C-alpha positions as CSV (number, residue, x, y, z in Angstrom):
1,M,0.0,0.0,0.0
2,T,1.4,3.4,-1.0
3,E,1.9,6.2,1.5
4,P,-0.7,9.0,1.4
5,I,0.4,12.2,-0.3
6,S,-0.8,15.8,-0.2
7,V,-3.1,17.5,-2.7
8,T,-0.2,19.7,-3.7
9,A,2.0,16.8,-4.4
10,L,-0.7,15.1,-6.4
11,N,-1.3,18.3,-8.5
12,R,2.5,18.6,-9.1
13,Y,2.7,15.0,-10.2
14,V,-0.1,15.4,-12.6
15,K,1.5,18.6,-13.9
16,Q,4.8,16.8,-14.5
17,L,3.0,14.1,-16.4
18,L,1.2,16.6,-18.6
19,D,4.4,18.7,-19.2
20,R,6.3,15.6,-20.3
21,D,3.6,14.6,-22.9
22,V,4.9,15.6,-26.3
23,L,1.4,15.8,-27.8
24,L,0.2,18.2,-25.1
25,S,3.2,20.4,-25.3
26,Q,2.0,22.0,-28.6
27,V,-1.6,21.7,-29.6
28,L,-3.9,23.5,-32.0
29,V,-7.5,24.0,-30.9
30,R,-10.3,25.4,-33.0
31,S,-13.2,26.7,-30.9
32,E,-15.3,29.6,-29.8
33,I,-14.3,32.2,-27.1
34,S,-16.4,32.7,-24.0
35,N,-16.0,34.4,-20.6
36,Y,-13.3,36.6,-22.1
37,K,-11.6,38.9,-19.6
38,M,-8.5,41.0,-19.8
39,Y,-6.9,42.0,-16.5
40,P,-4.9,45.1,-15.7
41,S,-1.8,42.9,-15.5
42,G,-2.2,42.4,-19.2
43,H,-3.0,38.7,-18.9
44,H,-6.0,37.4,-20.9
45,Y,-8.3,34.8,-19.3
46,F,-11.1,33.0,-21.2
47,S,-12.6,29.7,-22.1
48,L,-12.8,27.8,-25.3
49,K,-16.0,25.9,-25.9
50,D,-17.8,23.8,-28.4
51,A,-21.3,22.2,-28.3
52,E,-20.3,19.7,-25.6
53,S,-17.3,20.8,-23.7
54,S,-15.1,23.7,-22.6
55,V,-11.6,24.3,-21.4
56,R,-10.1,27.1,-19.4
57,C,-7.4,29.1,-21.1
58,V,-4.9,31.8,-20.3
59,M,-2.7,34.0,-22.5
60,F,0.0,35.9,-20.6
61,R,0.9,39.5,-21.3
62,R,4.0,38.8,-23.3
63,E,2.1,36.5,-25.8
64,A,-1.0,38.8,-25.7
65,A,1.1,41.8,-26.8
66,S,1.5,40.2,-30.2
67,L,-2.2,40.1,-30.9
68,R,-3.3,42.2,-33.9
69,F,-7.0,42.1,-33.0
70,R,-9.1,42.2,-29.8
71,P,-10.6,38.8,-28.9
72,E,-14.4,38.9,-28.2
73,N,-16.9,36.5,-26.8
74,G,-18.4,34.4,-29.5
75,M,-15.4,34.8,-31.9
76,K,-14.2,31.6,-33.5
77,V,-10.5,31.3,-33.2
78,I,-7.6,28.9,-33.7
79,V,-5.3,28.8,-30.6
80,S,-1.9,27.2,-30.2
81,G,-0.4,26.4,-26.8
82,R,0.4,23.7,-24.3
83,V,-1.8,21.9,-21.8
84,S,-0.8,21.9,-18.2
85,V,-2.2,22.0,-14.6
86,F,-2.4,25.0,-12.4
87,P,-1.3,23.4,-9.1
88,R,-3.2,25.7,-6.9
89,D,-6.6,24.7,-8.3
90,G,-5.8,21.3,-9.6
91,A,-7.5,22.1,-12.9
92,Y,-5.9,21.7,-16.2
93,Q,-5.9,24.6,-18.7
94,L,-4.6,25.6,-22.1
95,Y,-1.6,28.1,-21.9
96,C,-2.0,30.0,-25.2
97,N,0.9,31.2,-27.3
98,T,-0.9,32.4,-30.4
99,M,-4.4,33.1,-31.5
100,V,-5.8,33.9,-34.9
101,P,-9.4,34.3,-36.1
102,D,-10.8,31.2,-37.7
103,G,-11.3,31.6,-41.4
104,V,-9.7,35.1,-41.6
105,G,-6.3,36.5,-40.8
106,D,-5.7,38.4,-37.6
107,L,-4.8,41.5,-39.5
108,A,-8.1,41.4,-41.4
109,A,-10.0,40.9,-38.2
110,A,-8.2,43.8,-36.5
111,F,-8.9,45.9,-39.6
112,E,-12.6,45.3,-39.4
113,Q,-12.8,45.7,-35.7
114,L,-11.0,49.1,-35.8
115,K,-13.0,50.2,-38.8
116,N,-16.3,49.5,-37.2
117,R,-15.3,51.1,-33.9
118,L,-14.1,54.3,-35.5
119,Y,-17.1,54.4,-37.7
120,Q,-19.3,54.3,-34.6
121,E,-17.3,57.1,-33.1
122,G,-17.9,59.3,-36.2
123,L,-14.4,59.5,-37.5
124,F,-15.6,58.7,-41.0
125,D,-18.4,61.2,-41.0
126,P,-18.4,63.2,-44.3
127,T,-19.5,66.4,-42.5
128,H,-16.1,66.5,-40.8
129,K,-14.1,66.3,-44.0
130,K,-12.4,69.5,-45.0
131,P,-12.3,70.8,-48.6
132,I,-9.1,70.5,-50.5
133,P,-7.7,73.9,-51.4
134,A,-7.9,74.6,-55.1
135,Y,-4.5,76.3,-55.4
136,P,-2.4,75.2,-52.4
137,K,0.7,77.3,-51.7
138,T,2.6,74.7,-49.6
139,I,2.1,71.0,-49.6
140,A,3.6,68.7,-46.9
141,L,4.5,65.1,-47.9
142,V,4.5,62.9,-44.9
143,T,6.1,59.8,-46.2
144,S,9.4,57.9,-46.6
145,P,12.1,60.1,-48.2
146,A,13.7,57.1,-49.9
147,G,10.8,55.4,-51.5
148,A,9.7,55.6,-55.1
149,A,6.3,57.1,-54.0
150,V,7.9,60.4,-52.9
151,R,9.8,60.7,-56.1
152,D,6.7,60.2,-58.1
153,M,4.8,62.8,-56.1
154,L,7.6,65.3,-56.4
155,R,7.8,64.8,-60.1
156,I,4.0,65.1,-60.7
157,L,3.6,68.1,-58.4
158,G,6.5,69.9,-60.2
159,A,5.1,69.1,-63.6
160,R,1.5,70.0,-62.8
161,Y,1.8,73.0,-60.5
162,P,5.3,74.3,-60.0
163,L,3.9,77.3,-58.1
164,A,3.3,75.1,-55.0
165,K,6.1,74.8,-52.4
166,V,6.7,71.2,-51.4
167,L,8.0,70.1,-48.0
168,V,9.0,66.5,-47.5
169,V,8.5,65.4,-43.8
170,P,10.5,62.2,-43.6
171,V,9.0,59.3,-41.6
172,R,9.1,55.5,-41.6
173,V,6.1,54.0,-43.3
174,Q,6.7,50.4,-42.2
175,G,7.5,48.7,-39.0
176,E,6.7,49.2,-35.3
177,E,8.1,52.7,-35.2
178,A,6.2,53.9,-38.2
179,P,2.9,54.8,-36.6
180,G,4.5,56.9,-34.0
181,E,6.6,58.8,-36.5
182,I,3.6,59.5,-38.8
183,I,1.6,60.8,-35.8
184,Q,4.4,63.1,-34.7
185,A,4.9,64.4,-38.3
186,L,1.2,65.2,-38.7
187,D,0.9,66.9,-35.4
188,L,4.1,68.9,-36.1
189,V,2.9,70.2,-39.5
190,N,-0.4,71.3,-37.8
191,A,1.4,72.9,-34.8
192,C,3.7,74.9,-37.1
193,Q,1.0,75.6,-39.7
194,A,3.7,74.7,-42.2
195,A,1.4,73.8,-45.1
196,D,-2.1,74.3,-46.3
197,L,-2.4,70.7,-47.6
198,I,-0.9,67.3,-46.4
199,I,-0.4,64.2,-48.4
200,T,0.5,61.1,-46.4
201,G,1.0,57.6,-47.7
202,R,3.4,55.2,-49.3
203,G,3.8,52.8,-52.2
204,G,2.1,49.4,-52.5
205,G,2.8,46.3,-50.5
206,S,1.3,43.5,-48.4
207,M,-1.3,44.2,-45.7
208,E,1.5,43.9,-43.2
209,D,3.6,46.5,-45.1
210,L,0.7,49.0,-45.1
211,W,-0.3,48.3,-41.5
212,A,1.1,51.6,-40.2
213,F,-1.8,53.4,-42.0
214,N,-4.3,51.0,-40.2
215,D,-3.1,52.2,-36.8
216,E,-5.7,53.8,-34.5
217,G,-3.3,56.5,-33.4
218,V,-2.6,57.5,-37.0
219,A,-6.3,57.6,-37.8
220,R,-7.0,59.9,-34.8
221,A,-4.1,62.2,-35.8
222,I,-5.6,62.5,-39.3
223,Y,-9.0,63.2,-37.7
224,R,-7.8,66.0,-35.4
225,S,-5.7,67.7,-38.2
226,H,-6.8,71.3,-38.9
227,I,-5.1,71.0,-42.3
228,P,-6.8,69.0,-45.1
229,I,-5.2,65.6,-45.6
230,I,-5.1,63.4,-48.7
231,S,-4.5,59.7,-48.0
232,A,-2.4,58.1,-50.8
233,V,-1.5,54.6,-49.7
234,G,-0.6,51.6,-51.8
235,H,-2.2,50.6,-55.1
236,E,-5.8,51.2,-56.2
237,P,-7.3,48.0,-54.6
238,D,-5.6,48.7,-51.3
239,V,-7.8,50.3,-48.6
240,T,-6.6,51.4,-45.2
241,I,-8.2,53.1,-42.2
242,A,-6.4,56.3,-43.1
243,D,-8.4,56.3,-46.4
244,F,-11.7,56.4,-44.4
245,V,-10.6,59.2,-42.1
246,A,-8.8,61.4,-44.5
247,D,-10.5,64.3,-46.2
248,L,-9.8,62.8,-49.6
249,R,-8.7,59.3,-50.6
250,A,-6.3,58.8,-53.5
251,A,-5.9,55.5,-55.3
252,T,-2.0,55.8,-55.3
253,P,0.6,58.3,-54.3
254,S,0.8,59.5,-57.8
255,N,-3.0,60.0,-57.9
256,G,-2.7,61.9,-54.6
257,A,-0.3,64.4,-56.2
258,E,-2.7,64.7,-59.2
259,L,-5.7,65.4,-56.9
260,A,-3.7,67.9,-54.8
261,V,-3.0,70.5,-57.5
262,P,-4.4,71.7,-60.8
263,D,-2.6,71.0,-64.0
264,Q,-0.8,74.0,-65.3
265,G,-1.5,73.1,-68.9
266,E,-5.3,73.0,-68.2
267,L,-4.9,76.3,-66.3
268,R,-3.1,77.9,-69.2
269,E,-5.9,76.8,-71.6
270,T,-8.5,78.1,-69.2
271,L,-6.8,81.4,-68.9
272,L,-6.4,81.7,-72.7
273,H,-10.1,80.9,-73.1
274,Q,-11.0,83.5,-70.5
275,Y,-8.7,86.0,-72.1
276,A,-10.4,85.4,-75.5
277,R,-13.8,85.8,-73.9
278,L,-12.7,89.0,-72.2
279,Q,-11.2,90.4,-75.4
280,K,-14.4,89.7,-77.3
281,G,-16.5,91.2,-74.6
282,M,-14.3,94.4,-74.6
283,E,-14.6,94.6,-78.4
284,R,-18.4,94.3,-78.2
285,S,-18.5,96.9,-75.5
286,L,-16.3,99.3,-77.5
287,Q,-18.3,98.8,-80.6
288,G,-21.5,99.5,-78.8
289,R,-20.0,102.7,-77.4
290,R,-18.8,103.8,-80.8
291,E,-22.3,103.3,-82.2
292,R,-23.8,105.3,-79.4
293,L,-21.2,108.1,-79.9
294,T,-22.1,108.2,-83.6
295,R,-25.8,108.6,-82.7
296,L,-25.1,111.3,-80.2
297,S,-22.7,113.1,-82.5
298,S,-25.5,113.3,-85.2
299,S,-28.1,114.7,-82.7
300,P,-29.4,118.3,-83.3
301,F,-28.3,119.3,-79.9
302,L,-24.6,118.7,-80.5
303,R,-24.8,120.3,-84.0
304,S,-26.6,123.5,-82.7
305,P,-26.6,123.6,-78.9
306,I,-28.6,127.0,-78.8
307,R,-31.5,125.6,-80.9
308,P,-33.0,123.3,-78.2
309,I,-32.7,126.3,-75.8
310,Q,-34.6,128.5,-78.2
311,E,-37.3,125.9,-78.6
312,K,-37.7,125.6,-74.9
313,R,-37.9,129.4,-74.6
314,M,-40.7,129.5,-77.2
315,A,-42.5,126.7,-75.4
316,L,-42.1,128.7,-72.1
317,D,-43.5,131.9,-73.7
318,Y,-46.5,129.9,-75.0
319,L,-47.2,128.5,-71.6
320,H,-46.8,131.9,-70.0
321,Q,-49.5,133.3,-72.4
322,R,-51.8,130.4,-71.7
323,L,-51.4,131.0,-68.0
324,L,-52.2,134.7,-68.3
325,H,-55.3,134.2,-70.4
326,S,-56.5,131.4,-68.0
327,G,-56.0,133.7,-65.0
328,E,-57.9,136.6,-66.7
329,R,-60.8,134.3,-67.5
330,R,-60.9,133.0,-64.0
331,V,-60.8,136.5,-62.4
332,G,-63.6,137.7,-64.7
333,A,-65.8,134.8,-63.9
334,E,-65.2,135.3,-60.2
335,R,-66.0,139.0,-60.5
336,E,-69.3,138.2,-62.1
337,R,-70.2,135.7,-59.4
338,L,-69.3,138.2,-56.7
339,G,-71.6,140.8,-58.3
340,R,-74.5,138.4,-58.4
341,L,-73.9,137.4,-54.7
342,A,-73.6,141.1,-53.7
343,A,-76.9,142.0,-55.5
344,G,-78.6,139.1,-53.8
345,L,-77.4,140.2,-50.4
346,D,-78.4,143.8,-51.0
347,A,-81.9,142.7,-52.0
348,L,-82.2,140.8,-48.7
349,S,-80.7,143.7,-46.6
350,P,-83.1,145.0,-43.9
351,F,-81.9,148.5,-44.7
352,K,-83.5,148.2,-48.1
353,V,-86.8,147.6,-46.3
354,L,-86.3,150.7,-44.2
355,G,-86.1,152.7,-47.4
356,R,-89.7,151.8,-48.3
357,G,-91.0,153.3,-45.0
358,Y,-90.6,150.5,-42.6
359,A,-88.8,150.9,-39.2
360,I,-86.9,148.8,-36.7
361,T,-87.8,149.2,-33.0
362,Q,-85.2,148.3,-30.3
363,T,-85.1,148.5,-26.5
364,D,-82.3,150.2,-24.7
365,D,-80.3,146.9,-24.6
366,G,-80.5,146.7,-28.4
367,S,-83.1,143.9,-28.6
368,V,-85.4,144.1,-31.6
369,V,-89.1,144.5,-30.5
370,S,-91.3,142.1,-32.4
371,T,-94.3,142.1,-30.0
372,I,-96.0,144.6,-27.7
373,E,-95.5,142.1,-24.8
374,Q,-91.7,143.0,-24.8
375,V,-92.4,146.7,-24.0
376,A,-93.6,148.2,-20.8
377,L,-95.4,151.5,-20.6
378,G,-93.0,154.4,-20.2
379,E,-90.1,152.4,-21.5
380,T,-87.7,154.2,-23.8
381,L,-87.4,152.8,-27.3
382,Q,-85.2,153.6,-30.3
383,V,-87.0,153.5,-33.7
384,R,-84.6,153.2,-36.6
385,L,-85.6,154.6,-39.9
386,A,-83.8,154.8,-43.2
387,D,-82.1,158.1,-42.5
388,G,-81.8,158.0,-38.6
389,T,-83.1,156.9,-35.2
390,L,-86.0,158.3,-33.1
391,H,-85.9,158.1,-29.3
392,C,-89.5,157.5,-28.1
393,T,-91.4,156.6,-24.9
394,A,-94.1,154.0,-24.9
395,Q,-97.2,155.8,-23.7
396,G,-99.7,153.0,-24.5
397,K,-100.1,149.8,-26.3
398,E,-102.9,148.0,-28.1
399,K,-103.1,144.7,-30.0
400,H,-104.5,144.5,-33.5
401,K,-108.1,143.6,-33.9
402,W,-107.3,140.2,-35.5
403,Q,-104.9,139.5,-32.6
404,K,-107.7,140.1,-30.1
405,K,-110.0,137.7,-31.8
406,S,-107.4,134.9,-31.7
């Protein structure tokens, strides 16, 4: 009978057995991620499961640092690693060395994840894109100074629009240091306001070669740039995150240079066309003025300036005579009307009545006496006749006979 042993000893023994197993020292497992957690230490803990079973897994920080994508629950992956026992728990688990998405490369998965996340944040929003200046004065090329792409861009820019000043801001466009250098270059050009247009990119290559332009930091540097940016990365089929964020995407670096500036030949033709239109317009304008001058020069006023003045004076004399005649007729008519009105008033005047023997009797206060009831016996009265006034005293009064009957 064997001696009893401790749990720790048992777990260590099982661990040694598993560690010595060649098959378990390097396994590939295809499964689905669940219970995924990333701790502040940088270690990743998760489970791999299928329809019937699951196994605990861990990926330490050193191995996790090489991941090009972010693992998520439900993602199907292929994991390589070794099987061993964690002595403290006595449970076996898979210690992962590598992880790639099942059916798609890790770079492609990382690309889609970052693209979707930045899209949700609004970094691709067309309303944020700035217009490309029609006639840039200074263009900054953020690219490798030694590649064929920069030579092509310089050649095209010089041929198409030699008026623009071109600054080459040298950066690495491949490798781990490339994203940081591109970010610093973009921020530096913006901080110094060294250009009014930036072209960033590189020539073609594999997805790994172009990966610097799929970096999240580079995308955010392009987004926060106050200067318009043209992304000119790879060949025409190549698409990077920088293309989505930039204000304008060019199919190639050469195409980026073509989009950045106008063609001097086309500008020259446009200017010549405009010059011809301007010249024709001026000729039409001058011809019209010549014709107008001819018409004016043949006018009577210019041939005999005093004649229109004399005609106006005659017209003024005629109007003056019309005004005088009209005024005389109006005054005569008003005089006749005034005579008729005066005759009518004279006929109605009480003084005319007095001339026919009638009189006006008034009391001392000037009131006209129209009835005997207004006068008291002994009251003084003034009797006005046609040629003067009598001062009388009422010594008696008597009503007419017909007044008595009524």
